[in-house]
VEXDREN-2710 file (C-alpha; in Angstrom, 1 decimal):
% VEXDREN-2710
k/r/px/py/pz
1/UNK/1.8/-13.1/3.0
2/UNK/5.4/-14.5/2.2
3/UNK/8.6/-14.3/4.2
4/UNK/10.6/-11.2/3.5
5/UNK/11.3/-10.4/7.1
6/UNK/14.4/-12.5/7.1
7/UNK/17.7/-10.6/7.3
8/UNK/17.9/-7.8/4.9
9/UNK/21.0/-9.3/3.2
10/UNK/19.3/-12.6/2.7
11/UNK/16.1/-10.9/1.5
12/UNK/17.8/-8.8/-1.1
13/UNK/20.0/-11.6/-2.3
14/UNK/17.0/-14.0/-2.7
15/UNK/14.5/-11.5/-4.1
16/UNK/16.2/-8.9/-6.2
17/UNK/18.7/-8.7/-9.1
18/UNK/22.2/-7.3/-8.2
19/UNK/21.8/-4.2/-10.2
20/UNK/18.5/-2.2/-10.0
21/UNK/17.5/0.6/-12.3
22/UNK/17.7/4.1/-10.8
23/UNK/13.9/4.3/-10.8
24/UNK/13.6/1.3/-8.6
25/UNK/16.1/2.8/-6.1
26/UNK/14.0/6.0/-5.9
27/UNK/16.4/8.3/-7.7
28/UNK/14.5/8.9/-10.9
29/UNK/12.0/11.5/-9.6
30/UNK/8.4/11.7/-10.7
31/UNK/6.7/9.5/-13.2
32/UNK/6.0/11.4/-16.4
33/UNK/2.6/13.1/-16.2
34/UNK/1.4/11.4/-19.4
35/UNK/2.4/8.0/-18.2
36/UNK/0.2/5.3/-16.6
37/UNK/1.1/4.2/-13.1
38/UNK/2.0/0.5/-13.2
39/UNK/0.4/-0.9/-10.0
40/UNK/0.8/-4.2/-8.2
41/UNK/-1.9/-5.3/-5.8
42/UNK/-0.7/-7.4/-2.8
43/UNK/-3.4/-8.9/-0.6
44/UNK/-6.6/-9.6/-2.5
45/UNK/-9.2/-10.4/0.1
46/UNK/-12.3/-8.2/0.6
47/UNK/-10.6/-4.9/1.2
48/UNK/-7.8/-5.7/-1.3
49/UNK/-10.4/-6.5/-4.0
50/UNK/-12.3/-3.2/-3.2
51/UNK/-9.1/-1.3/-3.6
52/UNK/-8.3/-3.2/-6.9
53/UNK/-11.7/-2.2/-8.3
54/UNK/-11.0/1.5/-7.4
55/UNK/-7.7/1.5/-9.1
56/UNK/-9.0/-0.3/-12.2
57/UNK/-11.5/2.5/-12.6
58/UNK/-8.7/5.1/-12.8
59/UNK/-7.6/5.6/-16.4
60/UNK/-4.1/6.6/-15.2
61/UNK/-3.5/3.2/-13.7
62/UNK/-2.4/-0.1/-15.3
63/UNK/-2.6/-3.0/-12.9
64/UNK/0.3/-5.2/-14.0
65/UNK/0.7/-7.7/-11.1
66/UNK/-1.3/-9.5/-8.4
67/UNK/-0.2/-11.3/-5.3
68/UNK/-2.0/-13.3/-2.6
69/UNK/-1.2/-16.5/-0.7
70/UNK/-4.7/-17.8/-1.5
71/UNK/-5.0/-19.0/-5.1
72/UNK/-8.7/-18.4/-5.1
73/UNK/-8.2/-14.8/-4.3
74/UNK/-5.6/-14.5/-7.1
75/UNK/-8.0/-16.1/-9.6
76/UNK/-10.8/-13.8/-8.7
77/UNK/-8.6/-10.7/-9.0
78/UNK/-7.1/-12.0/-12.3
79/UNK/-10.6/-12.2/-13.8
80/UNK/-11.3/-8.7/-12.7
81/UNK/-8.1/-7.2/-14.0
82/UNK/-7.8/-9.5/-17.1
83/UNK/-4.2/-10.6/-16.2
84/UNK/-2.7/-14.0/-17.0
85/UNK/-1.0/-16.5/-14.8
86/UNK/2.4/-15.0/-15.3
87/UNK/1.4/-11.8/-13.6
88/UNK/-0.1/-13.6/-10.6
89/UNK/2.2/-14.3/-7.7
90/UNK/2.2/-16.2/-4.4
91/UNK/5.4/-14.5/-3.1
92/UNK/5.3/-10.7/-2.9
93/UNK/9.1/-10.5/-3.2
94/UNK/8.6/-11.6/-6.8
95/UNK/6.4/-8.5/-7.3
96/UNK/8.8/-6.1/-5.7
97/UNK/11.7/-7.5/-7.9
98/UNK/9.7/-6.5/-11.1
99/UNK/11.1/-3.4/-12.8
100/UNK/7.7/-2.7/-14.4
101/UNK/6.0/-1.9/-11.1
102/UNK/5.9/1.7/-10.0
103/UNK/3.5/1.4/-7.0
104/UNK/2.0/-1.2/-4.7
105/UNK/-1.3/-1.6/-3.0
106/UNK/-0.8/-3.4/0.3
107/UNK/-4.0/-4.9/1.8
108/UNK/-2.4/-7.8/3.7
109/UNK/-3.4/-8.7/7.3
110/UNK/-2.1/-6.3/9.9
111/UNK/0.8/-8.5/10.9
112/UNK/2.1/-8.2/7.4
113/UNK/1.7/-4.5/6.8
114/UNK/5.2/-3.5/7.9
115/UNK/6.9/-6.4/6.1
116/UNK/5.4/-5.6/2.8
117/UNK/5.5/-1.8/3.2
118/UNK/9.2/-1.6/4.3
119/UNK/10.3/-3.9/1.6
120/UNK/8.3/-2.0/-1.1
121/UNK/9.7/1.3/0.0
122/UNK/13.3/-0.1/-0.1
123/UNK/12.5/-1.4/-3.6
124/UNK/11.5/2.1/-4.8
125/UNK/7.8/1.5/-4.9
126/UNK/5.2/4.0/-3.8
127/UNK/2.5/2.7/-1.5
128/UNK/-1.2/2.6/-0.9
129/UNK/-1.1/0.8/2.4
130/UNK/-4.2/-0.3/4.4
131/UNK/-4.9/0.8/7.9
132/UNK/-3.8/0.6/10.6
133/UNK/-0.4/1.7/9.2
134/UNK/1.4/-1.0/11.2
135/UNK/0.5/-4.0/13.3
136/UNK/2.3/-2.3/16.2
137/UNK/3.8/1.0/17.2
138/UNK/7.2/-0.3/16.2
139/UNK/6.0/-1.6/12.9
140/UNK/4.5/1.8/12.0
141/UNK/7.7/3.6/12.9
142/UNK/9.7/1.2/10.7
143/UNK/7.3/2.0/7.8
144/UNK/7.7/5.8/8.4
145/UNK/11.5/5.5/8.3
146/UNK/11.6/3.4/5.2
147/UNK/9.2/5.8/3.4
148/UNK/11.3/8.8/4.4
149/UNK/14.7/7.3/3.7
150/UNK/13.6/6.1/0.2
151/UNK/11.6/9.2/-0.7
152/UNK/8.4/7.3/-1.3
153/UNK/4.8/8.4/-1.5
154/UNK/2.4/6.7/0.9
155/UNK/-1.3/6.9/1.3
156/UNK/-2.8/5.1/4.2
157/UNK/-6.2/3.6/3.7
158/UNK/-7.9/5.9/6.3
159/UNK/-10.2/7.1/3.5
160/UNK/-12.5/9.3/5.6
161/UNK/-9.9/12.0/5.1
162/UNK/-11.2/12.1/1.5
163/UNK/-14.8/12.6/2.6
164/UNK/-16.3/16.0/2.1
165/UNK/-18.5/15.9/5.2
166/UNK/-15.7/14.7/7.4
167/UNK/-13.5/17.5/6.2
168/UNK/-16.3/20.1/6.7
169/UNK/-16.7/18.8/10.3
170/UNK/-13.0/19.0/11.1
171/UNK/-12.7/22.5/9.6
172/UNK/-15.5/23.8/11.7
173/UNK/-13.9/22.3/14.8
174/UNK/-10.5/23.7/13.9
175/UNK/-11.9/27.2/13.4
176/UNK/-13.8/27.4/16.6
177/UNK/-17.3/27.1/15.3
178/UNK/-18.3/24.9/18.3
179/UNK/-16.2/27.0/20.7
180/UNK/-13.3/25.6/22.6
181/UNK/-12.8/21.9/21.9
182/UNK/-13.2/20.0/25.2
183/UNK/-13.9/16.4/24.4
184/UNK/-14.2/14.0/21.5
185/UNK/-16.5/11.0/21.7
186/UNK/-16.0/8.0/19.5
187/UNK/-18.4/5.1/19.1
188/UNK/-17.4/1.8/17.5
189/UNK/-19.3/-1.5/17.2
190/UNK/-19.4/-3.7/20.2
191/UNK/-19.4/-7.5/20.2
192/UNK/-18.5/-8.5/16.7
193/UNK/-20.4/-10.8/14.4
194/UNK/-17.8/-13.2/13.1
195/UNK/-17.9/-13.8/9.4
196/UNK/-18.5/-17.3/8.0
197/UNK/-20.3/-18.6/11.1
198/UNK/-17.0/-19.2/13.0
199/UNK/-17.0/-19.3/16.8
200/UNK/-13.3/-19.4/17.5
201/UNK/-13.6/-22.9/19.0
202/UNK/-13.1/-24.8/15.8
203/UNK/-10.6/-27.7/15.8
204/UNK/-7.4/-27.8/13.8
205/UNK/-7.8/-29.1/10.2
206/UNK/-5.7/-29.8/7.1
207/UNK/-4.5/-26.8/5.2
208/UNK/-6.4/-26.4/1.8
209/UNK/-4.2/-27.0/-1.2
210/UNK/-5.0/-23.5/-2.6
211/UNK/-3.8/-21.7/0.5
212/UNK/-0.1/-21.1/1.6
213/UNK/-0.7/-21.0/5.3
214/UNK/3.0/-20.8/6.2
215/UNK/3.4/-17.6/4.2
216/UNK/0.1/-16.2/5.7
217/UNK/1.6/-16.7/9.2
218/UNK/4.8/-15.1/8.1
219/UNK/6.6/-13.6/11.2
220/UNK/4.0/-14.7/13.6
221/UNK/4.3/-17.8/15.8
222/UNK/3.5/-21.2/14.3
223/UNK/-0.1/-22.2/15.0
224/UNK/-2.3/-25.1/14.0
225/UNK/-4.3/-24.3/10.9
226/UNK/-8.1/-23.6/11.1
227/UNK/-10.1/-21.6/8.7
228/UNK/-11.4/-19.7/11.7
229/UNK/-8.0/-18.1/12.1
230/UNK/-7.4/-16.8/8.6
231/UNK/-8.4/-14.0/6.2
232/UNK/-10.6/-11.4/7.9
233/UNK/-11.0/-13.5/11.0
234/UNK/-7.4/-12.7/12.1
235/UNK/-8.9/-9.4/13.4
236/UNK/-10.6/-11.2/16.3
237/UNK/-7.4/-12.8/17.6
238/UNK/-5.3/-10.5/19.9
239/UNK/-2.1/-12.1/18.7
240/UNK/-2.7/-10.4/15.3
241/UNK/-5.0/-7.5/16.0
242/UNK/-7.1/-6.2/18.9
243/UNK/-10.5/-6.3/17.2
244/UNK/-12.3/-3.1/16.5
245/UNK/-9.9/-1.0/18.6
246/UNK/-7.5/-0.8/15.6
247/UNK/-10.1/-1.6/12.9
248/UNK/-12.8/1.0/13.2
249/UNK/-10.7/2.9/15.7
250/UNK/-8.1/3.5/13.0
251/UNK/-10.7/5.5/11.1
252/UNK/-12.4/7.4/13.9
253/UNK/-9.3/8.2/16.0
254/UNK/-7.7/9.5/12.8
255/UNK/-10.7/11.8/12.2
256/UNK/-10.5/12.9/15.9
257/UNK/-6.8/13.9/15.5
258/UNK/-7.5/15.7/12.2
259/UNK/-10.3/17.8/13.7
260/UNK/-8.4/18.5/16.9
261/UNK/-5.3/19.6/15.0
262/UNK/-3.2/16.9/16.6
263/UNK/-1.9/15.0/13.6
264/UNK/1.7/15.3/14.9
265/UNK/1.2/13.9/18.3
266/UNK/-0.6/11.2/20.4
267/UNK/-2.2/11.1/23.8
268/UNK/0.0/11.4/26.9
269/UNK/-2.4/9.3/29.1
270/UNK/-4.6/6.3/28.4
271/UNK/-6.8/4.1/30.5
272/UNK/-9.1/1.2/29.4
273/UNK/-12.1/0.0/31.5
274/UNK/-15.0/-2.5/31.0
275/UNK/-12.9/-4.7/28.7
276/UNK/-14.7/-7.9/27.8
277/UNK/-13.3/-10.8/25.8
278/UNK/-14.7/-14.2/24.8
279/UNK/-13.8/-17.0/27.2
280/UNK/-12.5/-20.4/25.9
281/UNK/-12.2/-19.1/22.3
282/UNK/-9.5/-18.4/19.8
283/UNK/-11.2/-15.1/19.4
284/UNK/-9.8/-13.3/22.4
285/UNK/-9.6/-9.7/21.1
286/UNK/-11.6/-7.1/23.1
287/UNK/-15.2/-7.1/22.1
288/UNK/-16.4/-4.5/24.5
289/UNK/-14.3/-1.6/26.0
290/UNK/-14.3/2.0/27.2
291/UNK/-11.0/3.7/26.5
292/UNK/-10.1/7.2/27.7
293/UNK/-7.3/9.3/26.3
294/UNK/-5.9/12.7/27.4
295/UNK/-3.7/14.9/25.3
296/UNK/-1.0/17.3/26.5
297/UNK/-3.3/20.2/25.7
298/UNK/-6.0/18.8/27.9
299/UNK/-8.4/17.5/25.2
300/UNK/-10.0/14.3/26.3
301/UNK/-11.0/11.5/23.9
302/UNK/-13.3/8.7/24.8
303/UNK/-13.7/5.6/22.6
304/UNK/-16.4/3.1/23.6
305/UNK/-17.9/0.1/22.0
306/UNK/-21.6/0.3/21.5
307/UNK/-24.4/-1.6/19.7
308/UNK/-26.1/1.8/18.9
309/UNK/-25.3/2.4/15.3
310/UNK/-26.3/6.0/15.5
311/UNK/-23.2/6.6/17.7
312/UNK/-20.7/5.0/15.4
313/UNK/-18.5/7.9/14.4
314/UNK/-16.8/10.9/15.8
315/UNK/-18.5/13.6/17.9
316/UNK/-16.6/16.8/18.8
317/UNK/-17.9/18.6/21.9
318/UNK/-17.0/22.2/22.4
319/UNK/-17.9/25.0/24.8
320/UNK/-20.6/26.3/22.4
321/UNK/-21.9/23.2/20.7
322/UNK/-21.1/19.8/19.1
323/UNK/-20.6/18.3/15.7
324/UNK/-20.8/14.7/14.7
325/UNK/-19.5/13.0/11.5
326/UNK/-19.2/9.6/10.0
327/UNK/-18.6/9.1/6.3
328/UNK/-21.6/10.8/4.6
329/UNK/-23.2/11.8/8.0
330/UNK/-22.8/15.3/9.3
331/UNK/-24.9/16.6/12.3
332/UNK/-24.5/19.5/14.7
333/UNK/-26.1/20.9/17.9
334/UNK/-27.3/23.8/15.7
335/UNK/-27.8/23.8/12.0
336/UNK/-26.2/27.2/11.8
337/UNK/-22.8/25.5/12.5
338/UNK/-23.2/23.5/9.4
339/UNK/-24.5/26.3/7.3
340/UNK/-21.7/28.7/8.3
341/UNK/-19.2/29.5/5.5
342/UNK/-15.6/29.6/6.3
343/UNK/-14.1/33.1/6.5
344/UNK/-11.1/34.2/4.5
345/UNK/-8.7/33.8/7.4
346/UNK/-10.0/30.3/8.5
347/UNK/-7.9/27.2/8.4
348/UNK/-8.7/25.1/5.4
349/UNK/-7.8/21.4/5.5
350/UNK/-6.3/19.3/2.8
351/UNK/-8.9/18.6/0.2
352/UNK/-9.1/15.2/-1.5
353/UNK/-12.3/14.1/-3.3
354/UNK/-11.3/10.5/-3.9
355/UNK/-8.8/8.6/-1.7
356/UNK/-7.4/6.3/-4.4
357/UNK/-7.2/9.0/-7.0
358/UNK/-5.5/11.3/-4.6
359/UNK/-2.8/8.6/-4.2
360/UNK/-2.2/8.5/-8.0
361/UNK/-2.2/12.3/-8.1
362/UNK/0.7/12.2/-5.6
363/UNK/2.6/9.5/-7.3
364/UNK/2.5/11.6/-10.5
365/UNK/3.3/14.9/-8.9
366/UNK/5.3/13.8/-5.9
367/UNK/3.0/16.0/-3.9
368/UNK/1.1/15.3/-0.6
369/UNK/-1.4/12.6/0.1
370/UNK/-4.5/12.9/2.3
371/UNK/-3.1/10.3/4.8
372/UNK/0.7/10.3/4.7
373/UNK/2.8/7.9/6.7
374/UNK/3.6/10.2/9.7
375/UNK/-0.1/11.1/10.1
376/UNK/-1.2/7.5/9.8
377/UNK/1.4/6.5/12.4
378/UNK/0.1/8.8/15.0
379/UNK/-3.5/7.7/14.5
380/UNK/-2.5/4.0/14.5
381/UNK/-0.4/4.5/17.6
382/UNK/-3.4/6.0/19.4
383/UNK/-5.3/2.9/18.7
384/UNK/-2.5/0.7/19.8
385/UNK/-2.1/2.6/23.1
386/UNK/-5.7/1.8/23.8
387/UNK/-5.1/-1.9/23.1
388/UNK/-2.1/-2.0/25.3
389/UNK/-4.0/-0.3/28.2
390/UNK/-6.8/-2.9/27.6
391/UNK/-4.2/-5.7/28.0
392/UNK/-2.6/-4.4/31.1
393/UNK/-5.7/-3.1/32.8
394/UNK/-4.1/0.0/34.4
395/UNK/-3.7/3.7/33.5
396/UNK/-0.5/4.5/31.4
397/UNK/1.4/7.6/30.6
398/UNK/3.1/7.9/27.2
399/UNK/5.7/10.2/25.6
400/UNK/4.6/11.1/22.1
401/UNK/8.1/12.3/21.1
402/UNK/10.0/9.2/22.2
403/UNK/7.0/6.9/21.5
404/UNK/7.6/5.2/24.8
405/UNK/5.6/4.6/28.0
406/UNK/6.8/5.3/31.5
407/UNK/5.9/1.6/32.2
408/UNK/8.4/-1.1/31.0
409/UNK/5.7/-3.8/30.9
410/UNK/3.8/-1.5/28.5
411/UNK/6.9/-0.8/26.4
412/UNK/7.3/-4.5/25.9
413/UNK/4.0/-4.4/24.0
414/UNK/5.0/-1.7/21.6
415/UNK/6.3/-4.3/19.2
416/UNK/4.9/-7.8/18.4
417/UNK/7.6/-10.5/18.8
418/UNK/8.6/-12.2/15.6
419/UNK/9.4/-15.9/15.5
420/UNK/13.1/-16.9/15.1
421/UNK/14.7/-15.9/11.8
422/UNK/12.4/-13.0/11.1
423/UNK/13.0/-9.2/11.5
424/UNK/12.2/-6.0/9.7
END
């Protein structure tokens, strides 16, 4: 999406009026309970359109603006939301400058998550922002700061926290129904099937007239255009995202941390083995991997790629049994674990029955979301630690408080370098 990562002074000067209403500056408090939330949707590809549909189905929401660097995406979304051309934007700064926007849905590629989210928070907009929270550890931390400083509501798109069976599994782990938690096993897809028949060996080609490729690249290095690089296929290119490590991993490691009661921390040790990448291809993100994490309390988490779909999900292993969950799947070593009712003194986790509606609830009430910024940052960081270990090929130690490694080469990978003239 478009360049807003220039200097903050230049950004504000070019994108916003000199005087902003108090509501835009985050000083007006909650939206009136009987008001409709005026939502802008930024990033309208597959996931963005799915989110758009979910918000259109909420009677408390009025979608007032759309933004995407691909005109075809804008046209499709405009037809769904019945908006005219004046409410369809190529540059998201135009959206954030609008005083009729209360909240933003951010479903841009990972390398744009922080640019959009930080700018939106500074503009006084609440955020439904896709996972992983940021494209790097540093990006995610910048989002957390902007959300806190501007008193914004944020819901990360790690929607499994709004799943009843996932919550049931995590509550049973947290309350000792499988005994002492010893290990968490996570399975994610292995070698990915690339959408659209691309191989990553396609030659450069002219940029289509409907696509603003320069804005799509944004802060990332200039590269020759090929359709194989853009839209969802960015995920197979290590420069933008390390494949399923931060895609599916963002969901399952989030579930692992929730069930283990470790939402406020990250692992202290990480090692990646059996990492395989495509040779001679633009698609150089890890396709196969085995990543081991250890937390300060001794809990071990193992995330492995696998073609066995029955293993895709999160399995908690305790001293007295195990429990597995993924979306609507819930299994245990003994059905009695699943049938057990929580006792009066047991921990009960935050209950959200619908991830998108929970966000709107929070915007109206200024209450909590199922997946707030700090929680999402810890889950995303855990993914990114695994990706960094996969890149360096050696064990690493990490300080969850400082969010720094003991290894300077690893620290250099905590932030993705932006090209000249761009910064958060």
